C-alpha distance (Angstrom), angle and dihedral (degrees) to the residues before:
residue distance angle dihedral
N1 . . .
I2 3.79 . .
L3 3.71 132.8 .
T4 3.79 118.1 -145.7
H5 3.75 125.7 -145.3
N6 3.87 88.4 -109.9
E7 3.78 93.1 51.6
F8 3.79 90.9 46.3
S9 3.89 90.3 52.5
K10 3.84 94.0 44.3
F11 3.81 91.2 52.0
F12 3.77 93.5 57.2
S13 3.84 94.8 34.5
S14 3.83 87.7 56.1
F15 3.77 85.9 75.9
D16 3.90 91.0 62.7
T17 3.87 98.7 106.2
N18 3.83 97.2 172.2
G19 3.86 95.3 47.9
D20 3.81 97.6 -124.9
H21 3.77 93.2 129.5
R22 3.83 91.4 -114.0
V23 3.76 129.4 93.6
T24 3.75 117.0 -142.1
R25 3.78 124.1 -156.7
S26 3.78 93.1 -103.6
E27 3.88 92.7 49.8
F28 3.79 90.3 47.1
E29 3.79 91.9 47.9
H30 3.76 92.9 49.1
G31 3.83 94.1 45.8
W32 3.75 93.5 45.1
T33 3.88 95.7 49.0
S34 3.83 96.3 37.7
S35 3.78 91.8 52.7
G36 3.84 89.2 52.0
F37 3.86 95.3 -117.6
G38 3.72 93.8 131.4
T39 3.83 147.3 -62.7
S40 3.79 129.8 -42.4
T41 3.86 88.9 -108.2
E42 3.81 90.3 55.6
A43 3.78 89.6 47.0
D44 3.77 92.4 51.3
T45 3.80 92.3 48.5
L46 3.76 95.0 47.0
F47 3.85 90.1 44.9
A48 3.84 89.5 54.9
A49 3.83 90.1 51.9
L50 3.83 91.9 48.0
D51 3.77 95.7 45.6
T52 3.87 90.9 78.3
D53 3.79 95.2 172.9
H54 3.80 93.9 44.5
D55 3.85 95.4 -130.8
G56 3.79 94.5 133.7
R57 3.84 97.3 -102.9
I58 3.81 138.6 72.5
T59 3.74 116.7 -128.1
A60 3.84 126.0 -174.3
S61 3.77 94.1 -136.5
H62 3.77 95.8 56.7
D63 3.79 118.5 8.3
L64 3.81 98.5 35.1
N65 3.85 93.4 42.6
S66 3.73 93.6 54.5
R67 3.82 95.3 42.0
F68 3.87 91.3 49.6
T69 3.82 90.8 49.7
A70 3.83 90.9 49.7
L71 3.80 90.5 50.6
D72 3.82 94.7 44.8
V73 3.82 94.4 82.5
N74 3.85 95.7 170.5
H75 3.83 90.8 46.3
D76 3.88 92.8 -132.6
H77 3.90 91.3 132.5
H78 3.85 91.1 -114.2
L79 3.77 131.0 89.2
I80 3.76 115.3 -132.8
I81 3.82 116.4 -158.1
L82 3.84 93.0 -95.1
E83 3.81 90.2 55.5
A84 3.81 93.7 43.7
I85 3.78 93.9 51.7
K86 3.79 89.4 59.9
M87 3.85 84.3 81.3
A88 3.79 86.8 72.0
A89 3.85 86.3 71.3
Y90 3.81 86.5 68.7
L91 3.90 93.2 58.7
P92 3.78 120.5 87.9
R93 3.81 117.2 -97.6
P94 3.80 113.7 -106.5
A95 3.73 115.3 -114.9
L96 3.82 113.2 -103.2
Q97 3.69 115.2 -121.4
G98 3.69 123.7 -155.8
């Protein structure tokens, strides 16, 4: 029921297809969509939120550390489900039909 910093980093680093320890937008989009997590639009939006220094790639040492710290509201070095779902706020809102 918790997500450690290491697990958080490994999840996003799993999209690093060329092994350079950085995840580009295209790597992220491919990993996100091919794993069935969501659409390419959602991947691009989440990528932009995770790329905290806006250099076009996600790195564990900078981007993921700062994002994990921001999500870890109670500063216990773990994300509980309520903290982790705050990432959904980064995703685009679905269009309302009706």
